[in-house]
PyMOL Python script that loads the backbone (N, CA, C, O; Angstrom):
from pymol import cmd

cmd.read_pdbstr("""\
ATOM      1  N   MET A   1       9.006 -31.653  17.744  1.00  0.00           N
ATOM      2  CA  MET A   1       8.525 -33.008  17.846  1.00  0.00           C
ATOM      3  C   MET A   1       9.671 -33.939  18.260  1.00  0.00           C
ATOM      4  O   MET A   1       9.515 -34.810  19.116  1.00  0.00           O
ATOM      5  N   HIS A   2      10.810 -33.727  17.631  1.00  0.00           N
ATOM      6  CA  HIS A   2      11.966 -34.570  17.932  1.00  0.00           C
ATOM      7  C   HIS A   2      12.376 -34.409  19.399  1.00  0.00           C
ATOM      8  O   HIS A   2      12.672 -35.380  20.096  1.00  0.00           O
ATOM      9  N   ARG A   3      12.383 -33.158  19.835  1.00  0.00           N
ATOM     10  CA  ARG A   3      12.746 -32.886  21.232  1.00  0.00           C
ATOM     11  C   ARG A   3      11.755 -33.553  22.189  1.00  0.00           C
ATOM     12  O   ARG A   3      12.136 -34.100  23.224  1.00  0.00           O
ATOM     13  N   LYS A   4      10.484 -33.493  21.818  1.00  0.00           N
ATOM     14  CA  LYS A   4       9.444 -34.100  22.660  1.00  0.00           C
ATOM     15  C   LYS A   4       9.661 -35.607  22.765  1.00  0.00           C
ATOM     16  O   LYS A   4       9.544 -36.181  23.848  1.00  0.00           O
ATOM     17  N   ASN A   5       9.974 -36.241  21.646  1.00  0.00           N
ATOM     18  CA  ASN A   5      10.213 -37.687  21.658  1.00  0.00           C
ATOM     19  C   ASN A   5      11.420 -38.050  22.522  1.00  0.00           C
ATOM     20  O   ASN A   5      11.395 -39.037  23.256  1.00  0.00           O
ATOM     21  N   ILE A   6      12.460 -37.253  22.426  1.00  0.00           N
ATOM     22  CA  ILE A   6      13.653 -37.503  23.250  1.00  0.00           C
ATOM     23  C   ILE A   6      13.299 -37.373  24.730  1.00  0.00           C
ATOM     24  O   ILE A   6      13.687 -38.210  25.545  1.00  0.00           O
ATOM     25  N   LEU A   7      12.562 -36.322  25.068  1.00  0.00           N
ATOM     26  CA  LEU A   7      12.161 -36.122  26.456  1.00  0.00           C
ATOM     27  C   LEU A   7      11.266 -37.252  26.962  1.00  0.00           C
ATOM     28  O   LEU A   7      11.377 -37.671  28.114  1.00  0.00           O
ATOM     29  N   LEU A   8      10.386 -37.739  26.099  1.00  0.00           N
ATOM     30  CA  LEU A   8       9.532 -38.867  26.489  1.00  0.00           C
ATOM     31  C   LEU A   8      10.375 -40.105  26.803  1.00  0.00           C
ATOM     32  O   LEU A   8      10.147 -40.802  27.791  1.00  0.00           O
ATOM     33  N   GLU A   9      11.346 -40.351  25.941  1.00  0.00           N
ATOM     34  CA  GLU A   9      12.225 -41.508  26.164  1.00  0.00           C
ATOM     35  C   GLU A   9      13.016 -41.347  27.463  1.00  0.00           C
ATOM     36  O   GLU A   9      13.144 -42.293  28.241  1.00  0.00           O
ATOM     37  N   LEU A  10      13.540 -40.151  27.690  1.00  0.00           N
ATOM     38  CA  LEU A  10      14.305 -39.904  28.907  1.00  0.00           C
ATOM     39  C   LEU A  10      13.426 -40.036  30.152  1.00  0.00           C
ATOM     40  O   LEU A  10      13.874 -40.547  31.178  1.00  0.00           O
ATOM     41  N   SER A  11      12.179 -39.575  30.061  1.00  0.00           N
ATOM     42  CA  SER A  11      11.288 -39.687  31.220  1.00  0.00           C
ATOM     43  C   SER A  11      10.941 -41.142  31.511  1.00  0.00           C
ATOM     44  O   SER A  11      10.751 -41.519  32.668  1.00  0.00           O
ATOM     45  N   LYS A  12      10.856 -41.967  30.454  1.00  0.00           N
ATOM     46  CA  LYS A  12      10.572 -43.395  30.648  1.00  0.00           C
ATOM     47  C   LYS A  12      11.759 -44.102  31.314  1.00  0.00           C
ATOM     48  O   LYS A  12      11.592 -45.021  32.117  1.00  0.00           O
ATOM     49  N   GLN A  13      12.956 -43.642  30.952  1.00  0.00           N
ATOM     50  CA  GLN A  13      14.157 -44.274  31.491  1.00  0.00           C
ATOM     51  C   GLN A  13      14.528 -43.771  32.881  1.00  0.00           C
ATOM     52  O   GLN A  13      15.285 -44.416  33.606  1.00  0.00           O
ATOM     53  N   ALA A  14      13.979 -42.599  33.246  1.00  0.00           N
ATOM     54  CA  ALA A  14      14.345 -42.002  34.536  1.00  0.00           C
ATOM     55  C   ALA A  14      13.804 -42.851  35.682  1.00  0.00           C
ATOM     56  O   ALA A  14      12.638 -43.246  35.691  1.00  0.00           O
ATOM     57  N   VAL A  15      14.674 -43.117  36.637  1.00  0.00           N
ATOM     58  CA  VAL A  15      14.294 -43.893  37.817  1.00  0.00           C
ATOM     59  C   VAL A  15      13.813 -42.944  38.916  1.00  0.00           C
ATOM     60  O   VAL A  15      12.845 -43.219  39.625  1.00  0.00           O
ATOM     61  N   ASP A  16      14.515 -41.831  39.032  1.00  0.00           N
ATOM     62  CA  ASP A  16      14.202 -40.841  40.060  1.00  0.00           C
ATOM     63  C   ASP A  16      12.894 -40.126  39.703  1.00  0.00           C
ATOM     64  O   ASP A  16      12.730 -39.636  38.585  1.00  0.00           O
ATOM     65  N   ILE A  17      11.980 -40.072  40.649  1.00  0.00           N
ATOM     66  CA  ILE A  17      10.664 -39.465  40.416  1.00  0.00           C
ATOM     67  C   ILE A  17      10.800 -37.970  40.134  1.00  0.00           C
ATOM     68  O   ILE A  17      10.065 -37.432  39.307  1.00  0.00           O
ATOM     69  N   GLU A  18      11.720 -37.298  40.803  1.00  0.00           N
ATOM     70  CA  GLU A  18      11.920 -35.856  40.588  1.00  0.00           C
ATOM     71  C   GLU A  18      12.397 -35.574  39.170  1.00  0.00           C
ATOM     72  O   GLU A  18      11.938 -34.627  38.531  1.00  0.00           O
ATOM     73  N   LYS A  19      13.322 -36.403  38.678  1.00  0.00           N
ATOM     74  CA  LYS A  19      13.795 -36.233  37.296  1.00  0.00           C
ATOM     75  C   LYS A  19      12.655 -36.479  36.326  1.00  0.00           C
ATOM     76  O   LYS A  19      12.509 -35.773  35.328  1.00  0.00           O
ATOM     77  N   LYS A  20      11.848 -37.485  36.628  1.00  0.00           N
ATOM     78  CA  LYS A  20      10.706 -37.806  35.770  1.00  0.00           C
ATOM     79  C   LYS A  20       9.745 -36.619  35.719  1.00  0.00           C
ATOM     80  O   LYS A  20       9.234 -36.285  34.650  1.00  0.00           O
ATOM     81  N   LYS A  21       9.493 -35.979  36.866  1.00  0.00           N
ATOM     82  CA  LYS A  21       8.617 -34.806  36.918  1.00  0.00           C
ATOM     83  C   LYS A  21       9.197 -33.663  36.088  1.00  0.00           C
ATOM     84  O   LYS A  21       8.471 -32.970  35.377  1.00  0.00           O
ATOM     85  N   LEU A  22      10.520 -33.473  36.187  1.00  0.00           N
ATOM     86  CA  LEU A  22      11.169 -32.417  35.401  1.00  0.00           C
ATOM     87  C   LEU A  22      11.013 -32.667  33.900  1.00  0.00           C
ATOM     88  O   LEU A  22      10.718 -31.749  33.135  1.00  0.00           O
ATOM     89  N   PHE A  23      11.212 -33.909  33.494  1.00  0.00           N
ATOM     90  CA  PHE A  23      11.048 -34.246  32.071  1.00  0.00           C
ATOM     91  C   PHE A  23       9.598 -34.024  31.622  1.00  0.00           C
ATOM     92  O   PHE A  23       9.355 -33.495  30.538  1.00  0.00           O
ATOM     93  N   LEU A  24       8.655 -34.426  32.448  1.00  0.00           N
ATOM     94  CA  LEU A  24       7.245 -34.251  32.091  1.00  0.00           C
ATOM     95  C   LEU A  24       6.871 -32.769  32.018  1.00  0.00           C
ATOM     96  O   LEU A  24       6.087 -32.367  31.158  1.00  0.00           O
ATOM     97  N   GLN A  25       7.425 -31.966  32.911  1.00  0.00           N
ATOM     98  CA  GLN A  25       7.179 -30.519  32.857  1.00  0.00           C
ATOM     99  C   GLN A  25       7.773 -29.926  31.585  1.00  0.00           C
ATOM    100  O   GLN A  25       7.156 -29.073  30.947  1.00  0.00           O
ATOM    101  N   GLU A  26       8.957 -30.372  31.219  1.00  0.00           N
ATOM    102  CA  GLU A  26       9.586 -29.883  29.994  1.00  0.00           C
ATOM    103  C   GLU A  26       8.786 -30.311  28.764  1.00  0.00           C
ATOM    104  O   GLU A  26       8.673 -29.555  27.799  1.00  0.00           O
ATOM    105  N   ILE A  27       8.234 -31.519  28.800  1.00  0.00           N
ATOM    106  CA  ILE A  27       7.376 -31.986  27.697  1.00  0.00           C
ATOM    107  C   ILE A  27       6.143 -31.093  27.600  1.00  0.00           C
ATOM    108  O   ILE A  27       5.715 -30.733  26.504  1.00  0.00           O
ATOM    109  N   LYS A  28       5.582 -30.742  28.741  1.00  0.00           N
ATOM    110  CA  LYS A  28       4.417 -29.848  28.767  1.00  0.00           C
ATOM    111  C   LYS A  28       4.781 -28.495  28.144  1.00  0.00           C
ATOM    112  O   LYS A  28       4.012 -27.932  27.366  1.00  0.00           O
ATOM    113  N   ASP A  29       5.968 -27.984  28.501  1.00  0.00           N
ATOM    114  CA  ASP A  29       6.432 -26.708  27.928  1.00  0.00           C
ATOM    115  C   ASP A  29       6.609 -26.816  26.410  1.00  0.00           C
ATOM    116  O   ASP A  29       6.253 -25.905  25.663  1.00  0.00           O
ATOM    117  N   VAL A  30       7.160 -27.939  25.979  1.00  0.00           N
ATOM    118  CA  VAL A  30       7.357 -28.159  24.538  1.00  0.00           C
ATOM    119  C   VAL A  30       6.008 -28.202  23.826  1.00  0.00           C
ATOM    120  O   VAL A  30       5.874 -27.689  22.714  1.00  0.00           O
ATOM    121  N   ASN A  31       5.017 -28.806  24.457  1.00  0.00           N
ATOM    122  CA  ASN A  31       3.680 -28.875  23.862  1.00  0.00           C
ATOM    123  C   ASN A  31       3.027 -27.496  23.756  1.00  0.00           C
ATOM    124  O   ASN A  31       2.231 -27.248  22.850  1.00  0.00           O
ATOM    125  N   MET A  32       3.367 -26.607  24.681  1.00  0.00           N
ATOM    126  CA  MET A  32       2.777 -25.264  24.680  1.00  0.00           C
ATOM    127  C   MET A  32       3.469 -24.318  23.701  1.00  0.00           C
ATOM    128  O   MET A  32       2.910 -23.277  23.356  1.00  0.00           O
ATOM    129  N   GLU A  33       4.658 -24.656  23.255  1.00  0.00           N
ATOM    130  CA  GLU A  33       5.436 -23.781  22.372  1.00  0.00           C
ATOM    131  C   GLU A  33       4.696 -23.441  21.068  1.00  0.00           C
ATOM    132  O   GLU A  33       4.691 -22.272  20.679  1.00  0.00           O
ATOM    133  N   PRO A  34       4.076 -24.402  20.379  1.00  0.00           N
ATOM    134  CA  PRO A  34       3.348 -24.032  19.152  1.00  0.00           C
ATOM    135  C   PRO A  34       2.223 -23.028  19.421  1.00  0.00           C
ATOM    136  O   PRO A  34       1.967 -22.145  18.603  1.00  0.00           O
ATOM    137  N   GLU A  35       1.561 -23.165  20.558  1.00  0.00           N
ATOM    138  CA  GLU A  35       0.499 -22.227  20.913  1.00  0.00           C
ATOM    139  C   GLU A  35       1.065 -20.822  21.117  1.00  0.00           C
ATOM    140  O   GLU A  35       0.469 -19.840  20.674  1.00  0.00           O
ATOM    141  N   ARG A  36       2.204 -20.728  21.782  1.00  0.00           N
ATOM    142  CA  ARG A  36       2.858 -19.429  21.977  1.00  0.00           C
ATOM    143  C   ARG A  36       3.271 -18.826  20.638  1.00  0.00           C
ATOM    144  O   ARG A  36       3.114 -17.628  20.405  1.00  0.00           O
ATOM    145  N   LEU A  37       3.795 -19.669  19.774  1.00  0.00           N
ATOM    146  CA  LEU A  37       4.198 -19.182  18.451  1.00  0.00           C
ATOM    147  C   LEU A  37       2.992 -18.698  17.653  1.00  0.00           C
ATOM    148  O   LEU A  37       3.068 -17.680  16.966  1.00  0.00           O
ATOM    149  N   ASP A  38       1.886 -19.423  17.741  1.00  0.00           N
ATOM    150  CA  ASP A  38       0.665 -18.994  17.055  1.00  0.00           C
ATOM    151  C   ASP A  38       0.211 -17.628  17.540  1.00  0.00           C
ATOM    152  O   ASP A  38      -0.176 -16.777  16.739  1.00  0.00           O
ATOM    153  N   LYS A  39       0.258 -17.415  18.851  1.00  0.00           N
ATOM    154  CA  LYS A  39      -0.150 -16.123  19.401  1.00  0.00           C
ATOM    155  C   LYS A  39       0.757 -15.005  18.894  1.00  0.00           C
ATOM    156  O   LYS A  39       0.286 -13.912  18.580  1.00  0.00           O
ATOM    157  N   LYS A  40       2.057 -15.283  18.817  1.00  0.00           N
ATOM    158  CA  LYS A  40       2.989 -14.276  18.301  1.00  0.00           C
ATOM    159  C   LYS A  40       2.685 -13.959  16.841  1.00  0.00           C
ATOM    160  O   LYS A  40       2.659 -12.796  16.438  1.00  0.00           O
ATOM    161  N   ILE A  41       2.457 -14.998  16.065  1.00  0.00           N
ATOM    162  CA  ILE A  41       2.171 -14.812  14.637  1.00  0.00           C
ATOM    163  C   ILE A  41       0.902 -13.997  14.462  1.00  0.00           C
ATOM    164  O   ILE A  41       0.858 -13.085  13.636  1.00  0.00           O
ATOM    165  N   ILE A  42      -0.128 -14.317  15.229  1.00  0.00           N
ATOM    166  CA  ILE A  42      -1.387 -13.577  15.148  1.00  0.00           C
ATOM    167  C   ILE A  42      -1.154 -12.116  15.532  1.00  0.00           C
ATOM    168  O   ILE A  42      -1.711 -11.207  14.916  1.00  0.00           O
ATOM    169  N   SER A  43      -0.339 -11.905  16.538  1.00  0.00           N
ATOM    170  CA  SER A  43      -0.013 -10.539  16.954  1.00  0.00           C
ATOM    171  C   SER A  43       0.682  -9.792  15.816  1.00  0.00           C
ATOM    172  O   SER A  43       0.385  -8.624  15.565  1.00  0.00           O
ATOM    173  N   TYR A  44       1.601 -10.460  15.131  1.00  0.00           N
ATOM    174  CA  TYR A  44       2.287  -9.823  14.003  1.00  0.00           C
ATOM    175  C   TYR A  44       1.315  -9.500  12.878  1.00  0.00           C
ATOM    176  O   TYR A  44       1.413  -8.446  12.251  1.00  0.00           O
ATOM    177  N   TYR A  45       0.371 -10.410  12.622  1.00  0.00           N
ATOM    178  CA  TYR A  45      -0.638 -10.146  11.596  1.00  0.00           C
ATOM    179  C   TYR A  45      -1.445  -8.905  11.956  1.00  0.00           C
ATOM    180  O   TYR A  45      -1.719  -8.065  11.098  1.00  0.00           O
ATOM    181  N   ASP A  46      -1.826  -8.792  13.229  1.00  0.00           N
ATOM    182  CA  ASP A  46      -2.574  -7.618  13.672  1.00  0.00           C
ATOM    183  C   ASP A  46      -1.761  -6.345  13.465  1.00  0.00           C
ATOM    184  O   ASP A  46      -2.288  -5.335  12.999  1.00  0.00           O
ATOM    185  N   ASP A  47      -0.477  -6.397  13.812  1.00  0.00           N
ATOM    186  CA  ASP A  47       0.394  -5.228  13.628  1.00  0.00           C
ATOM    187  C   ASP A  47       0.501  -4.848  12.159  1.00  0.00           C
ATOM    188  O   ASP A  47       0.432  -3.670  11.806  1.00  0.00           O
ATOM    189  N   VAL A  48       0.668  -5.841  11.316  1.00  0.00           N
ATOM    190  CA  VAL A  48       0.781  -5.581   9.873  1.00  0.00           C
ATOM    191  C   VAL A  48      -0.527  -5.005   9.335  1.00  0.00           C
ATOM    192  O   VAL A  48      -0.510  -4.092   8.510  1.00  0.00           O
ATOM    193  N   ASP A  49      -1.660  -5.535   9.799  1.00  0.00           N
ATOM    194  CA  ASP A  49      -2.955  -5.004   9.367  1.00  0.00           C
ATOM    195  C   ASP A  49      -3.117  -3.537   9.773  1.00  0.00           C
ATOM    196  O   ASP A  49      -3.610  -2.723   8.992  1.00  0.00           O
ATOM    197  N   LYS A  50      -2.702  -3.206  10.996  1.00  0.00           N
ATOM    198  CA  LYS A  50      -2.794  -1.813  11.452  1.00  0.00           C
ATOM    199  C   LYS A  50      -1.912  -0.911  10.604  1.00  0.00           C
ATOM    200  O   LYS A  50      -2.316   0.188  10.224  1.00  0.00           O
ATOM    201  N   MET A  51      -0.702  -1.383  10.310  1.00  0.00           N
ATOM    202  CA  MET A  51       0.215  -0.579   9.493  1.00  0.00           C
ATOM    203  C   MET A  51      -0.330  -0.405   8.080  1.00  0.00           C
ATOM    204  O   MET A  51      -0.251   0.684   7.512  1.00  0.00           O
ATOM    205  N   THR A  52      -0.874  -1.458   7.523  1.00  0.00           N
ATOM    206  CA  THR A  52      -1.431  -1.394   6.172  1.00  0.00           C
ATOM    207  C   THR A  52      -2.586  -0.400   6.121  1.00  0.00           C
ATOM    208  O   THR A  52      -2.681   0.404   5.193  1.00  0.00           O
ATOM    209  N   THR A  53      -3.457  -0.459   7.114  1.00  0.00           N
ATOM    210  CA  THR A  53      -4.578   0.476   7.173  1.00  0.00           C
ATOM    211  C   THR A  53      -4.070   1.905   7.300  1.00  0.00           C
ATOM    212  O   THR A  53      -4.581   2.813   6.643  1.00  0.00           O
ATOM    213  N   SER A  54      -3.078   2.100   8.135  1.00  0.00           N
ATOM    214  CA  SER A  54      -2.500   3.434   8.312  1.00  0.00           C
ATOM    215  C   SER A  54      -1.910   3.946   7.001  1.00  0.00           C
ATOM    216  O   SER A  54      -2.095   5.110   6.644  1.00  0.00           O
ATOM    217  N   ILE A  55      -1.207   3.084   6.293  1.00  0.00           N
ATOM    218  CA  ILE A  55      -0.605   3.471   5.011  1.00  0.00           C
ATOM    219  C   ILE A  55      -1.694   3.827   4.000  1.00  0.00           C
ATOM    220  O   ILE A  55      -1.568   4.806   3.264  1.00  0.00           O
ATOM    221  N   LYS A  56      -2.758   3.033   3.967  1.00  0.00           N
ATOM    222  CA  LYS A  56      -3.857   3.324   3.032  1.00  0.00           C
ATOM    223  C   LYS A  56      -4.488   4.669   3.346  1.00  0.00           C
ATOM    224  O   LYS A  56      -4.754   5.466   2.446  1.00  0.00           O
ATOM    225  N   ASP A  57      -4.728   4.921   4.638  1.00  0.00           N
ATOM    226  CA  ASP A  57      -5.320   6.202   5.035  1.00  0.00           C
ATOM    227  C   ASP A  57      -4.411   7.360   4.645  1.00  0.00           C
ATOM    228  O   ASP A  57      -4.871   8.366   4.106  1.00  0.00           O
ATOM    229  N   PHE A  58      -3.129   7.215   4.919  1.00  0.00           N
ATOM    230  CA  PHE A  58      -2.171   8.257   4.575  1.00  0.00           C
ATOM    231  C   PHE A  58      -2.113   8.457   3.062  1.00  0.00           C
ATOM    232  O   PHE A  58      -2.009   9.585   2.580  1.00  0.00           O
ATOM    233  N   SER A  59      -2.180   7.366   2.328  1.00  0.00           N
ATOM    234  CA  SER A  59      -2.135   7.436   0.869  1.00  0.00           C
ATOM    235  C   SER A  59      -3.346   8.199   0.325  1.00  0.00           C
ATOM    236  O   SER A  59      -3.214   9.013  -0.589  1.00  0.00           O
ATOM    237  N   LEU A  60      -4.518   7.932   0.890  1.00  0.00           N
ATOM    238  CA  LEU A  60      -5.718   8.654   0.446  1.00  0.00           C
ATOM    239  C   LEU A  60      -5.597  10.146   0.739  1.00  0.00           C
ATOM    240  O   LEU A  60      -5.972  10.981  -0.084  1.00  0.00           O
ATOM    241  N   GLU A  61      -5.073  10.473   1.915  1.00  0.00           N
ATOM    242  CA  GLU A  61      -4.847  11.869   2.273  1.00  0.00           C
ATOM    243  C   GLU A  61      -3.867  12.514   1.307  1.00  0.00           C
ATOM    244  O   GLU A  61      -4.078  13.632   0.837  1.00  0.00           O
ATOM    245  N   LEU A  62      -2.807  11.799   1.022  1.00  0.00           N
ATOM    246  CA  LEU A  62      -1.776  12.305   0.123  1.00  0.00           C
ATOM    247  C   LEU A  62      -2.331  12.498  -1.290  1.00  0.00           C
ATOM    248  O   LEU A  62      -2.008  13.480  -1.959  1.00  0.00           O
ATOM    249  N   ASN A  63      -3.157  11.570  -1.736  1.00  0.00           N
ATOM    250  CA  ASN A  63      -3.760  11.696  -3.065  1.00  0.00           C
ATOM    251  C   ASN A  63      -4.609  12.954  -3.173  1.00  0.00           C
ATOM    252  O   ASN A  63      -4.554  13.655  -4.184  1.00  0.00           O
ATOM    253  N   SER A  64      -5.387  13.245  -2.145  1.00  0.00           N
ATOM    254  CA  SER A  64      -6.222  14.445  -2.205  1.00  0.00           C
ATOM    255  C   SER A  64      -5.353  15.703  -2.203  1.00  0.00           C
ATOM    256  O   SER A  64      -5.668  16.673  -2.893  1.00  0.00           O
ATOM    257  N   THR A  65      -4.272  15.693  -1.441  1.00  0.00           N
ATOM    258  CA  THR A  65      -3.351  16.833  -1.424  1.00  0.00           C
ATOM    259  C   THR A  65      -2.685  17.007  -2.787  1.00  0.00           C
ATOM    260  O   THR A  65      -2.545  18.126  -3.281  1.00  0.00           O
ATOM    261  N   ILE A  66      -2.280  15.902  -3.382  1.00  0.00           N
ATOM    262  CA  ILE A  66      -1.655  15.958  -4.715  1.00  0.00           C
ATOM    263  C   ILE A  66      -2.641  16.522  -5.737  1.00  0.00           C
ATOM    264  O   ILE A  66      -2.257  17.313  -6.599  1.00  0.00           O
ATOM    265  N   LYS A  67      -3.903  16.121  -5.646  1.00  0.00           N
ATOM    266  CA  LYS A  67      -4.903  16.631  -6.582  1.00  0.00           C
ATOM    267  C   LYS A  67      -5.059  18.141  -6.425  1.00  0.00           C
ATOM    268  O   LYS A  67      -5.131  18.861  -7.422  1.00  0.00           O
ATOM    269  N   VAL A  68      -5.111  18.622  -5.202  1.00  0.00           N
ATOM    270  CA  VAL A  68      -5.236  20.063  -4.957  1.00  0.00           C
ATOM    271  C   VAL A  68      -4.020  20.797  -5.537  1.00  0.00           C
ATOM    272  O   VAL A  68      -4.163  21.816  -6.212  1.00  0.00           O
ATOM    273  N   LEU A  69      -2.839  20.272  -5.268  1.00  0.00           N
ATOM    274  CA  LEU A  69      -1.627  20.899  -5.801  1.00  0.00           C
ATOM    275  C   LEU A  69      -1.604  20.883  -7.332  1.00  0.00           C
ATOM    276  O   LEU A  69      -1.174  21.851  -7.959  1.00  0.00           O
ATOM    277  N   PHE A  70      -2.058  19.806  -7.916  1.00  0.00           N
ATOM    278  CA  PHE A  70      -2.119  19.713  -9.381  1.00  0.00           C
ATOM    279  C   PHE A  70      -3.091  20.749  -9.938  1.00  0.00           C
ATOM    280  O   PHE A  70      -2.790  21.438 -10.912  1.00  0.00           O
ATOM    281  N   ASP A  71      -4.250  20.847  -9.312  1.00  0.00           N
ATOM    282  CA  ASP A  71      -5.237  21.839  -9.768  1.00  0.00           C
ATOM    283  C   ASP A  71      -4.693  23.256  -9.646  1.00  0.00           C
ATOM    284  O   ASP A  71      -4.898  24.083 -10.534  1.00  0.00           O
ATOM    285  N   ILE A  72      -4.005  23.533  -8.553  1.00  0.00           N
ATOM    286  CA  ILE A  72      -3.405  24.860  -8.369  1.00  0.00           C
ATOM    287  C   ILE A  72      -2.353  25.122  -9.442  1.00  0.00           C
ATOM    288  O   ILE A  72      -2.278  26.223  -9.988  1.00  0.00           O
ATOM    289  N   SER A  73      -1.544  24.115  -9.742  1.00  0.00           N
ATOM    290  CA  SER A  73      -0.512  24.317 -10.768  1.00  0.00           C
ATOM    291  C   SER A  73      -1.151  24.556 -12.138  1.00  0.00           C
ATOM    292  O   SER A  73      -0.637  25.350 -12.926  1.00  0.00           O
ATOM    293  N   LEU A  74      -2.255  23.884 -12.428  1.00  0.00           N
ATOM    294  CA  LEU A  74      -2.962  24.137 -13.702  1.00  0.00           C
ATOM    295  C   LEU A  74      -3.495  25.569 -13.742  1.00  0.00           C
ATOM    296  O   LEU A  74      -3.392  26.249 -14.763  1.00  0.00           O
ATOM    297  N   LEU A  75      -4.062  26.015 -12.629  1.00  0.00           N
ATOM    298  CA  LEU A  75      -4.562  27.399 -12.577  1.00  0.00           C
ATOM    299  C   LEU A  75      -3.428  28.406 -12.766  1.00  0.00           C
ATOM    300  O   LEU A  75      -3.592  29.410 -13.458  1.00  0.00           O
ATOM    301  N   LEU A  76      -2.296  28.138 -12.158  1.00  0.00           N
ATOM    302  CA  LEU A  76      -1.150  29.033 -12.318  1.00  0.00           C
ATOM    303  C   LEU A  76      -0.670  29.065 -13.769  1.00  0.00           C
ATOM    304  O   LEU A  76      -0.329  30.125 -14.294  1.00  0.00           O
ATOM    305  N   ILE A  77      -0.647  27.909 -14.404  1.00  0.00           N
ATOM    306  CA  ILE A  77      -0.230  27.852 -15.812  1.00  0.00           C
ATOM    307  C   ILE A  77      -1.196  28.659 -16.674  1.00  0.00           C
ATOM    308  O   ILE A  77      -0.772  29.441 -17.526  1.00  0.00           O
ATOM    309  N   LYS A  78      -2.499  28.468 -16.450  1.00  0.00           N
ATOM    310  CA  LYS A  78      -3.499  29.224 -17.223  1.00  0.00           C
ATOM    311  C   LYS A  78      -3.356  30.722 -16.976  1.00  0.00           C
ATOM    312  O   LYS A  78      -3.474  31.528 -17.900  1.00  0.00           O
ATOM    313  N   GLU A  79      -3.101  31.083 -15.727  1.00  0.00           N
ATOM    314  CA  GLU A  79      -2.925  32.505 -15.395  1.00  0.00           C
ATOM    315  C   GLU A  79      -1.698  33.071 -16.093  1.00  0.00           C
ATOM    316  O   GLU A  79      -1.749  34.184 -16.615  1.00  0.00           O
ATOM    317  N   LYS A  80      -0.616  32.339 -16.111  1.00  0.00           N
ATOM    318  CA  LYS A  80       0.613  32.795 -16.791  1.00  0.00           C
ATOM    319  C   LYS A  80       0.379  32.902 -18.296  1.00  0.00           C
ATOM    320  O   LYS A  80       0.849  33.842 -18.936  1.00  0.00           O
ATOM    321  N   GLU A  81      -0.354  31.927 -18.861  1.00  0.00           N
ATOM    322  CA  GLU A  81      -0.657  31.992 -20.305  1.00  0.00           C
ATOM    323  C   GLU A  81      -1.489  33.226 -20.618  1.00  0.00           C
ATOM    324  O   GLU A  81      -1.233  33.934 -21.592  1.00  0.00           O
ATOM    325  N   ALA A  82      -2.494  33.474 -19.774  1.00  0.00           N
ATOM    326  CA  ALA A  82      -3.334  34.659 -20.001  1.00  0.00           C
ATOM    327  C   ALA A  82      -2.524  35.934 -19.854  1.00  0.00           C
ATOM    328  O   ALA A  82      -2.695  36.878 -20.625  1.00  0.00           O
ATOM    329  N   GLN A  83      -1.650  35.962 -18.874  1.00  0.00           N
ATOM    330  CA  GLN A  83      -0.793  37.124 -18.660  1.00  0.00           C
ATOM    331  C   GLN A  83       0.166  37.306 -19.849  1.00  0.00           C
ATOM    332  O   GLN A  83       0.407  38.436 -20.272  1.00  0.00           O
ATOM    333  N   PHE A  84       0.702  36.232 -20.378  1.00  0.00           N
ATOM    334  CA  PHE A  84       1.603  36.298 -21.512  1.00  0.00           C
ATOM    335  C   PHE A  84       0.885  36.801 -22.750  1.00  0.00           C
ATOM    336  O   PHE A  84       1.458  37.569 -23.523  1.00  0.00           O
ATOM    337  N   LYS A  85      -0.387  36.374 -22.959  1.00  0.00           N
ATOM    338  CA  LYS A  85      -1.170  36.841 -24.098  1.00  0.00           C
ATOM    339  C   LYS A  85      -1.464  38.328 -23.996  1.00  0.00           C
ATOM    340  O   LYS A  85      -1.478  39.026 -25.010  1.00  0.00           O
ATOM    341  N   LEU A  86      -1.704  38.828 -22.769  1.00  0.00           N
ATOM    342  CA  LEU A  86      -1.985  40.245 -22.571  1.00  0.00           C
ATOM    343  C   LEU A  86      -0.759  41.110 -22.856  1.00  0.00           C
ATOM    344  O   LEU A  86      -0.889  42.243 -23.320  1.00  0.00           O
ATOM    345  N   GLU A  87       0.422  40.580 -22.579  1.00  0.00           N
ATOM    346  CA  GLU A  87       1.654  41.325 -22.797  1.00  0.00           C
ATOM    347  C   GLU A  87       1.980  41.439 -24.284  1.00  0.00           C
ATOM    348  O   GLU A  87       2.672  42.378 -24.678  1.00  0.00           O
ATOM    349  N   LYS A  88       1.519  40.539 -25.102  1.00  0.00           N
ATOM    350  CA  LYS A  88       1.806  40.586 -26.538  1.00  0.00           C
ATOM    351  C   LYS A  88       0.989  41.588 -27.248  1.00  0.00           C
ATOM    352  O   LYS A  88       1.120  41.743 -28.462  1.00  0.00           O
TER     353      LYS A  88
END
""", "prot")
cmd.dss("prot")
cmd.show_as("cartoon", "prot")
cmd.util.cbc("prot")
cmd.orient("prot")
């Protein structure tokens, strides 16, 4: 905003039409900057959402794998206990 105000003042003071056009073009660019920043921010939000979804999917996959491994370890423990009882 401050830069825009300075450019407006400079464009008002400019006598040369070409300089005035340059200042007005720069003011236009300054006005478009928030829009560009918004687009970047939205893009980052989209990227973060994709990553979050990917992490959730991976986490669900990992949870099911952990459950299978846990069940297998319980079966192995029971098998070892049964084997130990038979040896006694």
